[in-house]
N, C-alpha and C positions, 0 to 999 in steps of 0.2 A: 827491954830496949836493946840489950846486947844481942838477944836472939833475933829480933827483927832486923837489926843491922847486918847480922851474919847472913840471914836469908836474902836480904837485898843484894849483898855482895855476891852471893852465890848465883843469883839470877843474872846479874850483870856479866858474870863470867861465863855462865852456861848459855845465855841467850844467843850470842854470836855463833857459838858452836852448833846450837840447835838450828839456826838459820842456814849455816853452811851445810849441815847434814841434810836439811830439807832441800836446798838447792841441788846438792849432789844427788839426792834421791830422785828429784825431778829430771835431772840430766840423764840419769841411768834409764828412767822410765821412757824418756823421749827417744833414746837410742833403741830401746827394745821395741817400742811402738813403730819406729821408723823401719826397723829391720823386717817387721811383720808386713808393713805396708809395701815396702820396696825390697823384696827379697833378692832382686837381681842387681841392686845398687851396690857399688863399692864406696863405702863412706870414707872420705878422706879427712885429713886434719881440718880442712875448711868447714865441713859439716859439723865435726866435733866441736870446733870453736864456736860455731853458731848455736849448737845445743847448750853449751856451757853458758854463753851470754844470755840466751833466752831464759834459761832456768834461774839465773842470778838477777835478771832484770837489768842488764847492763848493755852498753853499746858494744857491738862487735865491729871492730875496725880492721879492714883488710887493706888499708892504704899503704902505699909504698913509704917506708920509714924515711927514706931520703927526701921525700916530698917532690921528686922530679917527675914522676909518672903517675899523677893522680887526676889528670884531666879526662873526664868520661868520653870526650871526643876521640881520644886515642885508646879507648878500651880494648880494641883488637890487639894491642901490644901488651896488654896486661898478662901477668903470669897466670897459669891455670889454677894456682892456689887461691886466686881471687874470684873464681867462678863458683856461683851457687846455682843449683838446679831450681828452675822455676817451680817444678812439681813439689819440691820439698817445702818451699815457702808457702805455696797454696795449701799444702797438707797441714802445716802448722796453723794456718788461719782457719781452716774449715773442718778439720777432724775434731770431733767433740772431745775425745780423750786427750789429744795432743794440745788443743787450745787451753785445756784446764791446767796444763803445766806451764803456760805462759803467764808471767806476772802482769801486774797492772801497768808496767812500763811498756809492754807490748814488744813488737819487733823493731829494733833500732840498729840498722845496718849502714855501714859506711864503707865506700870504696870498693864495692863488689860489682861483679858483672853477671848479669842474668841473660843467657843467650836465647832462650825461647820465651814465648808469650807467658806472662803471669796471668793466669786465668782465674779470676775471682768472681765470675758471673754468678749472680743470684746468691752470693755468700752472705752470711751474717757473721761479722767479725766483732767480738766483744772487747777488743783492746786496740791501742794506737798502732799505726804503721808509720815508721819513719825511715826514709832512705836518703842518705847524704852522699852526694857525689858518686852515685851509682850509675850503671849503664844498663838499661833495659833494651837490648837489641831486638827483642821480639815484641815489644809493646806491653801495655797493661790493659787487661779487660776487666772493667768494674761495672759492667752493665747490670743494673737493678740490684747491685750489692748494697748491704747496709753495714756501714762501718762507724767506728767511734770518732776517729781522727786520722788524718793522713798528711804527711809532710814529705815533699820531694824537693829538698834544697840542693841546688847545684847538680841535680840529677838529669841525665839525658835519656830520652826514650824514643822509640820509633813512633809511638802514638799512645793516646789514652782514650779508651772508649768507656765513658762514664754515663751513658744514656740511662736515665732513671735512677742514678745513684742517690743514696741517702746517707748523709753524714750528720751524726748527732752533734758533733762539735764543730771542727774547722778543717778546711782544706788549704794547705800552704803549697803554692807553686812559686818558688822564689830563689834568690841568690844564685842566679845563673841557670835556672831550670831551662831545659831546651827540649823541644819535641820536633823531630823532623817531619812528622805528619800532624794530623789533626788532634787537638784536644777536644773531645766531644763530651759536653756536659748537658746535652739536650734533656730537659725535663728533670735535671738533678735538683736535689733539695739539700742545702747546707744550713744547718740551724744557726751557726754562729758566724765565724769569719771565713770569707773566701779571699785569700791573699794572692795577688798576681803582681809581683814586683821583681824587677830584674829577670824577666822571664820571656821566653820566645816560643811561638808555635806557628806553624805554617797556616793554621786556622784554629781559632778558639771559638767553639760553638756553645753559646750560652742561651740559646733559644729556649724559652719556657722554663728556664732555671730559676730557682728561688733561693736567696741567701739572706742570712740575718744582717750581716755587715760586710760591705765591700771595702777592702783595702788594696789599693792598686798604685801604679806608678805610670806616669805619662809615657815614658819611653818603651814600656812593655806593650802599648797598644799601637800596632802598625796598621796604617790605612788599608782597608779592604781585606784584613786578615782576622776579622772577628764578626760574629753575628749576635745581635742583641734583641731581636724581636721576642717579646714576652718575658724578657729578663726582669726579675723583680728583686729588690733589695730594700731593707727597712732603713738602712743608714749607710753613710760613707764615713769611715773613721780614719782620721790621720794619726791616731795614737794607739794603733793596735799593737798588742803584745801577745806573745805565745802563752798558752795556758799551761805549758809544761816547762819545767826547769829541772834539769838533772844535775846532781852534785856527785862528784867523786873526790877521793882524797887529794887535796891540793889543786883541784880543778872545779870550775863552775861553768856549766853550759847554759847560756841564755840566748835569747833572740831579741834583736833590737831592729828598729825600722828608721828609715829616713823620715823625718818629721815634716818635710815640706809638703804642703797641701797643693793639690792640683787646682788651679784657679778656674774661674767661670769660663773664660775664653777658651782654655784648653779643654774643659769639659764639653763645650759646644762642638769643638773640633772633633772630639772623641765620638760624639753622636753622629756627626757628619761623615765619619770614616768607616761606618759599618758597611759590610759587603753589599747587602741589599737594604735599600731605604725602608724604614718603618717609623711611623710617627709615635708608636708606643714608648720606645726608649726615652724620647723627649718628655713625654707626659710623666713617665716614671721618675726621671731625674728632677723635674719641676716639683713633683709631689714631695720628694725627699727634701728638697731645698725649702719648700714652703713650710713643712712641718718643723724644720730646724730654725725657722724664723727669718729665712732669707727670701722674703716675699718678692722683692724687686728683682732679685736674680732669677727667681722662678718665672717671672713674666718674660725676662729676656730669653730664657730657654724656650718658652712657648712661641715667642716671636721668631726665634731661630728655626723652630720646627716649621713654621709657615713659609719662611724664606727657602728652606730646603725642599719643602713640599712642592713649591711652585716649579722647581727644577725638574721634578719627576711627574708633574701633573700633565696628563695628556687628554684631559677631558674637554668639556665644552668651552666656547669662547667666553661665556658668562663667568665661569670659574676662573679662567685666565685673567679676565678683567678684574675680578676680585683680588687675585693673588698679586697682580702686577701694578694695579692702579689704586683701587679703593682701599684694599687692606693696608698697604704701607702708610696711608694717610692717617690711620688711627691705630697703628701698631697692631693690626689684626685683632682689634678689640681689647687689647691689653694695655695700650697707651692711647686712649681716646682723646686725651687733651693735646696730643700731637696735632690734631686738626686745627687747634687754635692758631698755630703758627701759619698755616696755609690760609686760614680764614683772615687773619690779620694782614697777611701779604696781599691778598686780593683787595681788601678794603683800602689799604694804603695805596696800591697801584691805581685803583679806581678813583681815589681821592685826587691823585695827581692828574690823571687823565681827564676827569670831569672838570677839575679846576681850570686846566688849560683850555678845554673845550668851551667853558663858560666865558673865559676871557677873550676867546676868539669869536664869540658870538654864535657858536654852534649849538648851544643849549638855550632854548627859549621857553616861555610859559606855555602851558597846554591849553589854557582857558582864555577866552576873549575878555573876561571880566578882570584880567590882570592889568589891563591898560585903562588909564583915565586921561582926560585932556588937560586938566590943570597940572601945574608943576608941583611935583612932590619932592624933587631933589634926588629921586632914585632913578638912575638911568641904566638901561640894559645895554651892555656892550654891543656895538654895531647895530643899535636899534634906537638911535638918538632922537628920531622923530616922534617917538612915543614914550610915555612915562609909566612907571610901574605903580600900581595902587599901593597905598601905605597899609592896606589891610590884607594884601596878597602875600603869602609866605615868601620871604626873601631866600635866594639861593645860598646854600651853605655846602661847599664841596665835600666836607667831611661827613656831614649828616646825610647828604645825598648818596654817597657811596655806601654808607652803612644801611640806609633805608632800602636801597635797591638790592643789597646783598642779603640781608637777614629777612627771611619771610615772616609773615604774620605780625609785623609791627608797622606802625604808621608814624613817621616823624614829619609828616607834611612836607615832603620833598619830592619823592619819586612820582607821585601822582599829580604834582603841580608843575614839574619841569621835565622836559624831554629833549634829547638831541634831535635837532632839525635836519632831516635827511637832505634838504635842498640848500643847506647853508655850506659855505666853505668852498675852496677850489675844487674843480672837477678833476677827479683822478682817472676816470675811465669812462669811455662812451662807446657802447655797443648797440648799433641799430637804434639810435635815438635814446637809449637808456643810459643815463649818466650816473656815475657813482661819485658823490661828493664826500669830503672829509666828515661832514655831519652824518651822512649815511653810514660811514665806517664806524663812527663813534656810537651810533645807535646799535649797530651789529655787536659791538663789544658790550653794550648795556645788556643785550639779551644773554650773552655768555656770562656776564656778571651775575645776572639774576638766577640762571640755571645752576651755576656753581654754588651760589648761595643756598639754594634749596638742597642741593646734593650734600654739601659739607655740613650744613646745619643738621640735616637728618642723620648723617653718619655720626656726628658728635653726640646727638641725643641717644641714638640707638647704642652707640659704643659705651656711653656712660651707664646705660641700663644693663650692659653685659649680655645682650641678646645675640650678638654676632661673633662671640669668641668661638674660634674653631680649634 
């Protein structure tokens, strides 16, 4: 037991020294490899500090200790001691022997300035890349690169070209990230999180990009400064957290997010703000909402798609008639029961109009058999010289309106009673042709019948789901 205890104690004592020696060895190897690769470079304390941090798997911090001059916007005022050569970073990422010296923590740089383009095009980088409050004055080229993880927190760059980029974990553009030019992620694939919070770009191009989970912030989406056509994501997460947590003596580095979720209204505004209208982003968002159980919200998104589509629709009059007239009546097929309100309004209006018309004597029986000579007690308004047969269907203004409006039903009203075009005051007379109030009521009856057929058909087809667009 004593021997085992002694061995354990010896291991505890020797292990840190072994790690330190290993890190020191890696640092020396990195310097040697760098001198061979860049024989004309003069390596300063800046590069030496970088090699040491990389070999130890630590953050290399070039920030101004006073904290007064750390805004990447003012990077041109930074001391030369804070400048790292882009070629050196690219070499650490792409050279096989050099990258083997980099620990699993990867490159973690803070407060540095990189004056020329960081070119990682077609690179395969096996470790994380983290740049905090750095300034890339020449931009970042990630075209068709394959990386593990990348974080640009509070970093400013001239542009990012990530067309065809593949990220096995996550891409974080947040905490004051700023790009003077375009952030191009056309056709990029990000397996886990794409974080776009407290970020700015003159144009964010997400066309044909695919991400696992989108975590964003409403204020980071500026109208007409992003493209979403073909953008695919499996989920929208309001509780995203970083997969990395770095600890140092007395310090703990963690990443936290604003937990406030972007609401449905703001999401629809987000879709409407894309540079060039595309219906696919609406369908994508609706699909994500539907899978998360928000079925009604998904319908609202698809309705919004049609409303926005009609603004950009320059096709035939028939399509315009659909988008502006018929579609809204049934929520473009997603709210077919909306037609019931219009249907009910027509029936109620017809009930009032036909009721008044009957009382004014404008509606009379269609058949001569309606009248008999003997007294039945049933008198037709303004037709007192004749009596209505007790076997003839009596007029009911509610049933009449309903019977005339709804097709394929027979309530024994519409075919027995009809507005008389010759009844009522004459409103107009042109060349011997007179228009009476009875004729006007008959004209409305035709409209009533046509609208009944139209709305009933829309309701039935809408309920079947055949006309969703």
